[in-house]
C-alpha positions in Angstrom: 1.7 -6.7 34.1 0.1 -5.1 31.1 1.6 -3.2 28.1 0.4 -0.2 26.1 1.6 0.5 22.6 1.1 3.9 21.1 1.1 4.2 17.3 0.9 7.5 15.5 0.4 7.8 11.7 1.3 10.8 9.5 0.3 11.0 5.8 -0.5 13.9 3.6 -1.4 13.5 -0.1 -0.2 16.1 -2.6 -3.3 18.2 -3.2 -4.4 18.2 -6.8 -5.2 21.6 -8.3 -8.4 22.2 -10.3 -7.5 20.4 -13.5 -9.9 21.0 -16.3 -10.5 18.9 -19.4 -8.8 21.4 -21.7 -5.6 21.3 -19.6 -5.0 17.8 -20.8 -2.0 17.7 -23.1 -1.1 21.3 -22.2 -0.3 21.4 -18.5 1.5 18.4 -17.0 1.9 19.9 -13.5 -1.1 18.7 -11.3 -0.5 19.9 -7.8 -1.5 22.9 -5.7 1.8 23.8 -4.1 0.3 26.7 -2.2 -2.4 24.5 -0.6 0.2 21.8 0.2 2.5 24.3 1.9 -0.3 25.9 3.8 -1.8 22.7 5.1 1.2 20.8 6.1 2.9 23.9 7.6 -0.2 24.8 9.6 -0.6 21.2 10.9 3.1 20.9 11.8 3.0 24.2 13.7 -0.2 23.4 15.6 0.3 19.7 16.1 3.4 17.8 14.9 6.1 20.0 16.3 4.6 20.6 19.8 3.6 16.9 19.9 7.2 15.9 19.2 8.4 18.1 22.0 5.8 16.6 24.3 6.9 13.1 23.5 10.6 14.0 24.0 9.8 15.5 27.4 7.8 12.4 28.4 10.7 10.1 27.4 13.2 12.1 29.4 11.0 12.6 32.4 10.2 8.9 32.7 13.7 7.5 32.3 13.1 6.3 28.8 10.2 4.1 30.0 7.7 5.8 27.8 7.8 4.5 24.2 5.9 5.0 21.0 5.8 4.0 17.3 5.4 6.1 14.2 4.1 5.3 10.7 4.9 8.1 8.3 4.5 7.7 4.6 7.3 8.5 2.2 5.3 11.2 0.4 4.6 12.9 3.8 8.3 12.8 4.6 9.0 14.5 1.3 6.5 17.3 2.1 7.9 17.7 5.6 11.4 17.9 4.3 10.4 20.6 1.8 8.1 22.7 3.9 8.9 22.0 7.6 12.5 20.7 7.7 12.6 21.4 11.5 10.1 18.6 12.0 12.5 16.1 10.5 15.2 17.4 12.9 13.0 17.0 15.9 12.0 13.5 14.7 15.6 12.5 14.4 16.1 13.7 18.0 13.2 11.4 19.1 14.7 8.5 17.2 18.0 8.9 19.0 16.4 8.3 22.4 15.9 4.6 21.5 12.3 4.8 22.6 10.7 5.4 19.2 10.1 2.7 16.6 9.3 3.4 12.9 6.9 1.1 11.1 7.0 0.0 7.5 4.3 0.9 5.1 3.7 1.8 1.4 5.7 4.9 0.3 2.6 6.6 -1.3 0.0 5.5 1.3 -1.5 3.6 -1.5 -4.0 0.8 -2.3 -1.3 -1.1 -4.2 -1.7 -4.1 -1.9 -5.2 -4.7 -3.4 -4.2 -4.2 -7.0 -0.6 -4.6 -7.9 1.7 -6.9 -5.7 4.8 -5.9 -7.6 4.1 -2.2 -7.0 3.2 -3.0 -3.4 6.6 -4.6 -2.7 8.5 -1.9 -4.5 6.8 0.8 -2.5 7.5 -0.9 0.8 11.1 -1.2 0.0 11.3 2.4 -1.1 9.6 3.5 2.1 11.9 1.5 4.4 14.9 2.8 2.5 13.7 6.4 3.3 13.2 5.6 7.0 16.7 4.1 7.2 18.2 7.1 5.4 16.5 9.7 7.7 16.3 7.9 11.1 18.8 5.1 10.9 16.2 2.3 11.5 15.2 -0.7 9.5 11.5 -1.2 10.1 10.6 -4.7 11.4 6.8 -4.3 11.9 4.5 -3.5 9.0 1.3 -1.5 8.9 -0.6 -1.2 5.6 -2.4 1.9 4.4 -5.3 2.6 6.8 -4.6 -0.8 8.4 -5.9 -2.6 5.3 -5.3 -6.3 5.8 -6.4 -9.8 4.6 -4.8 -13.2 4.3 -3.3 -12.5 0.9 -1.6 -9.3 2.2 -0.3 -11.2 5.2 1.4 -13.7 2.8 3.0 -10.8 0.9 4.1 -9.1 4.1 5.7 -12.2 5.6 7.3 -12.9 2.3 9.1 -9.5 2.5 10.6 -10.6 5.9 8.4 -8.8 8.4 7.8 -10.6 11.7 4.6 -8.7 12.6 1.9 -6.4 11.3 -0.7 -4.1 12.9 -4.3 -4.1 11.7 -7.8 -3.2 12.8 -10.2 -4.7 15.3 -13.0 -5.3 12.9 -16.0 -6.8 14.7 -17.0 -8.9 11.6 -13.6 -10.6 11.8 -13.0 -10.8 15.6 -16.5 -11.7 16.6 -16.5 -12.4 20.3 -12.7 -12.2 20.6 -10.9 -9.3 22.1 -8.3 -7.1 20.3 -6.2 -7.0 23.5 -4.1 -10.1 22.6 -1.4 -11.0 20.2 -2.6 -13.1 17.3 -1.0 -14.8 14.3 -2.0 -14.9 10.6 -3.9 -17.9 9.3 -2.2 -17.7 5.9 1.3 -17.0 7.3 1.4 -18.5 10.9 4.8 -17.0 11.7 3.5 -13.5 11.1 2.2 -12.0 14.4 -0.7 -9.6 14.4 -1.2 -6.6 16.7 -4.8 -5.3 16.7 -5.9 -1.7 17.3 -8.2 -1.2 20.2 -10.7 1.1 18.4 -12.7 2.2 21.3 -9.8 3.3 23.5 -8.0 4.9 20.6 -11.0 6.9 19.5 -11.7 8.1 23.0 -8.5 10.1 22.7 -8.6 10.9 19.0 -12.2 12.0 18.5 -14.1 12.1 21.8 -11.6 13.8 24.2 -12.9 17.3 23.9 -16.6 16.6 23.2 -18.7 17.9 26.1 -21.7 15.8 24.9 -19.7 12.6 25.5 -20.9 10.7 28.5 -17.4 10.2 29.8 -16.4 13.9 29.4 -14.0 15.1 30.7 -11.5 12.4 30.2 -8.6 12.5 32.7 -5.4 10.4 32.7 -6.3 8.6 35.9 -9.8 7.7 34.5 -8.3 6.4 31.3 -5.6 4.3 33.0 -8.3 2.8 35.3 -10.3 1.8 32.2 -7.3 -0.2 31.0 -6.5 -1.6 34.4 -10.1 -2.9 34.7 -9.8 -5.0 31.6 -9.8 -8.8 32.2 -6.5 -9.9 33.7 -5.6 -12.1 30.8 -5.9 -9.2 28.3 -2.3 -7.9 28.6 -1.9 -5.8 25.5 -3.6 -2.5 24.4 -2.7 -1.1 21.0 -3.7 2.6 20.6 -3.5 3.7 17.0 -4.4 7.3 15.9 -3.6 10.1 13.6 -0.8 12.3 15.0 -2.7 15.4 14.3 -5.1 14.4 17.1 -2.7 16.4 19.3 -3.3 20.1 18.7 -5.4 19.8 15.5 -8.3 17.4 16.0 -8.1 18.0 19.8 -6.9 21.6 20.2 -4.2 22.5 22.7 -6.9 24.4 24.8 -8.7 21.1 25.4 -5.9 19.9 27.7 -4.8 17.0 25.4 -1.1 17.6 25.9 -1.4 17.7 29.7 -3.5 14.5 29.5 -0.8 12.7 27.6 2.0 13.9 30.0 0.1 12.5 33.0 -0.4 9.0 31.6 3.0 7.5 32.5 2.6 8.4 36.2 -0.8 6.7 36.6 0.3 3.7 34.4 3.3 3.1 36.7 1.0 3.1 39.8 -0.9 0.2 38.1 2.1 -1.8 36.8 1.3 -0.8 33.2 4.2 -0.3 30.9 4.8 1.3 27.5 6.4 -0.9 24.9 7.3 -0.7 21.2 5.6 -3.2 18.9 8.9 -5.1 18.5 9.1 -5.5 22.2 5.6 -6.9 22.3 6.3 -9.3 19.5 9.4 -10.6 21.3 7.8 -11.0 24.7 4.2 -12.1 24.0 3.0 -15.3 22.3 0.0 -15.4 19.9 -3.1 -16.8 21.5 -4.8 -17.9 18.2 -4.7 -17.6 14.4 -6.8 -15.0 12.8 -8.3 -15.7 9.3 -9.3 -12.7 7.2 -10.5 -13.8 3.8 -11.6 -10.3 2.8 -9.8 -7.0 3.3 -10.6 -5.1 6.5 -9.5 -1.6 7.6 -9.9 0.8 10.5 -12.1 3.3 8.5 -15.8 3.8 8.6 -18.4 1.7 10.4 -18.0 -1.2 8.0 -14.3 -1.5 8.7 -13.7 -2.7 5.1 -12.3 -1.0 2.0 -15.6 0.7 0.9 -14.2 4.1 2.0 -12.0 4.0 -1.1 -13.6 1.4 -3.4 -17.3 1.4 -2.4 -18.7 2.9 -5.6 -18.2 2.6 -9.3 -16.4 6.0 -9.5 -13.7 4.8 -7.1 -13.4 1.4 -8.6 -13.0 2.8 -12.2 -10.4 5.4 -11.0 -8.4 2.7 -9.2 -8.7 0.2 -12.1 -7.5 2.8 -14.6 -4.6 3.9 -12.4 -3.2 0.4 -11.8 -3.7 -0.7 -15.4 -0.6 1.2 -16.4 1.6 0.1 -13.4 3.8 -2.2 -15.5 4.5 0.4 -18.1 5.3 3.1 -15.5 7.9 0.8 -13.9 9.6 0.4 -17.2 9.9 4.2 -17.6 13.0 6.1 -16.6 11.4 9.5 -16.6 11.8 10.9 -13.0 8.8 13.2 -13.2 6.6 10.3 -14.3 7.8 8.2 -11.4 7.0 11.0 -8.9 3.6 11.6 -10.3 2.9 7.9 -10.2 3.6 7.9 -6.5 1.5 11.0 -5.8 -1.5 9.8 -7.8 -1.7 6.6 -5.8 -2.4 8.3 -2.5 -5.5 6.6 -1.0 -7.1 10.0 -0.1 -7.8 10.7 -3.8 -10.2 7.8 -3.8 -11.5 8.7 -0.3 -12.8 12.0 -1.6 -14.9 10.2 -4.2 -17.0 8.4 -1.5 -20.8 8.7 -1.8 -21.5 7.5 1.7 -24.1 9.2 3.9 -24.8 9.6 7.6 -21.8 9.6 9.9 -19.4 8.0 7.4 -20.4 10.6 4.8 -19.8 13.5 7.1 -16.2 12.3 7.8 -15.5 12.0 4.1 -16.9 15.5 3.3 -15.0 17.0 6.3 -11.6 16.0 4.8 -12.4 16.5 1.2 -11.4 19.8 -0.6 -14.1 19.2 -3.3 -17.7 20.3 -3.4 -18.9 16.7 -4.2 -17.6 13.2 -4.9 -18.3 13.7 -8.5 -16.1 16.8 -8.7 -13.4 14.8 -7.0 -13.8 12.0 -9.6 -13.8 14.4 -12.6 -10.8 16.3 -11.4 -8.8 13.1 -10.7 -9.7 11.5 -14.0 -8.7 14.6 -16.0 -5.3 14.4 -14.3 -5.1 10.6 -14.8 -6.0 10.9 -18.4 -3.1 13.4 -19.0 -0.7 11.2 -17.0 -1.6 8.1 -19.0 -1.0 9.9 -22.3 2.4 10.9 -21.0 3.2 7.3 -20.1 2.2 6.1 -23.5 4.3 8.7 -25.2 7.4 8.2 -23.0 7.3 4.4 -22.7 8.9 3.6 -26.1 11.6 6.2 -25.6 12.2 5.3 -21.9 13.0 1.6 -22.4 16.4 1.0 -20.9 15.7 -2.2 -19.2 17.9 -5.3 -19.5 15.1 -7.7 -18.9 12.8 -6.1 -21.5 15.6 -6.0 -24.1 16.2 -9.7 -23.5 12.5 -10.3 -24.0 12.5 -8.3 -27.2 15.5 -10.2 -28.5 13.7 -13.5 -27.7 10.7 -12.4 -29.6 12.8 -11.4 -32.7 14.5 -14.7 -32.6 11.1 -16.5 -32.4 9.9 -14.5 -35.5 13.1 -15.5 -37.4 12.6 -19.1 -36.4 9.0 -19.0 -37.5 9.9 -17.5 -40.9 12.5 -20.3 -41.4 9.9 -22.9 -40.5 7.5 -21.4 -43.1 10.2 -21.8 -45.8 10.8 -25.4 -44.8 7.1 -26.2 -44.9 6.9 -24.7 -48.4 9.8 -26.7 -49.6 8.2 -29.9 -48.1 5.0 -29.1 -50.0 7.0 -28.7 -53.3 8.8 -32.0 -52.7 5.5 -33.8 -52.1 4.1 -32.5 -55.4 7.3 -33.5 -57.3 7.3 -37.0 -55.7 3.7 -37.6 -56.8 4.0 -36.4 -60.4 4.5 -38.8 -63.4 2.3 -41.2 -65.4 -0.2 -41.5 -62.6 -2.4 -38.9 -61.1 -1.7 -38.2 -57.4 -4.8 -40.1 -56.3 -3.8 -43.1 -58.4 -0.1 -43.3 -57.4 1.4 -46.8 -57.0 0.9 -48.3 -53.5 4.7 -48.3 -53.0 4.6 -44.5 -52.9 1.8 -44.3 -50.4 3.8 -44.8 -47.2 6.3 -42.1 -48.3 3.4 -39.7 -49.1 1.8 -40.5 -45.8 5.0 -39.9 -44.0 5.3 -36.5 -45.5 1.7 -35.7 -44.7 2.2 -36.6 -41.1 4.8 -33.9 -41.0 2.5 -31.2 -42.2 0.4 -30.8 -39.0 3.7 -29.8 -37.2 3.7 -26.6 -39.3 0.5 -25.1 -37.9 1.7 -25.7 -34.4 4.8 -23.6 -35.1 2.6 -20.9 -36.7 0.9 -20.4 -33.4 4.2 -19.4 -31.8 3.6 -15.6 -32.3 0.5 -15.9 -30.0 2.9 -17.0 -27.3 4.6 -13.6 -27.3 2.3 -12.1 -24.7 3.0 -15.1 -22.5 6.7 -14.5 -22.7 6.1 -10.9 -21.7 4.0 -12.0 -18.8 6.7 -14.4 -17.6 9.3 -11.6 -17.7 7.3 -9.3 -15.7 6.9 -11.9 -12.9 10.5 -11.6 -12.1 10.0 -9.2 -9.1 7.3 -11.5 -7.7 9.8 -14.3 -7.7 12.1 -12.2 -5.6 9.4 -11.6 -3.1 8.7 -15.3 -2.7 12.2 -15.9 -1.4 
């Protein structure tokens, strides 16, 4: 027996309008609502809605034996609720079948796992809360933005209570090993890893309607035969793709919907079943641990994070953004919180890529900008205005019990230091009084020397106390680690 897991991802960043330098400080609304409405409505009508109906029909026609998993970012759900509410209704109908599992991810489809662990955990919790609110499920399996994963991320994910994660089949990590097994994390051995089969996924996503492809045309029976011909011990095939592959990347006229509908029949003939990731995790055992010391992803030929952080433009933009994360979390301004989420979308950095050849063509295809430099300039203009707003609002937005406690501690430290300064001054005066008289200080009787020495030994304690103000940043740092401690539980 062999299992197939279908995973579909949906994410859509809020499109930034053309934001010029002289808009900074004057216009605090950064988004092109008309473009957002047009893009997501068009894709939903051509892809998401008919694909949902296709899946619903497949589940009903096959006695609920056909199952899939979805990964939908929180920001995408916000846009779909606003512009295409009927999609949310159809997704709820799918959820009620019991054959659809929703994965966890970051709310903003962000790179927070690489920069800000506190923000990462907060976004995952916000996303899962949104999924439970809309679809009544608590996600059990995690997938990070663009399948970004390494050993450090695994530890964070396991610390948040997930039992499994899905990631990419990067060749530089797998080597000779096959992605068609269940693995476990080297840094968190109880966290199970499901690996995307890149070749079989891309055959559907990108090559299906390409007449120049050697395997064109792709039919359902041919595809199932490929899976059936895999080595007998390879019992798991994870197919991960963008949901807009149906009707958008592969137009309806290509036969993509008919291809999907025919898969269950040929799978059943070869004893191949469709499972959710949670079912796979409960039924299969890991065959080995997988060590991933450096981040990998499912994007570009390198299968690393260079699609978003491969040049100095991208690195500087990400560094600037996440440098204010702590202050944003202390703010209570709702508009700042929303902008913070929208500006973290990984696509903003994807548009700044300066790659060439095939990778470069993919980046330019999705980018709304003329060049990576235009994308960088526009984003940094927006970010500059946003950072100014954060700095202006931060003092007025402090309504945080933890921060107030920290400020009280600092004030108490300052009062204690001032008191110690007064005591030191009094000690110095006493020393002078004790050593005055008929003898100069350096000729005082020997009997006075021990007492003088005793007082002098106390003097070094004063400078140590004077250094206490330098410890104030450390106190602040300790306070901000509080969310991290929760994560470790």
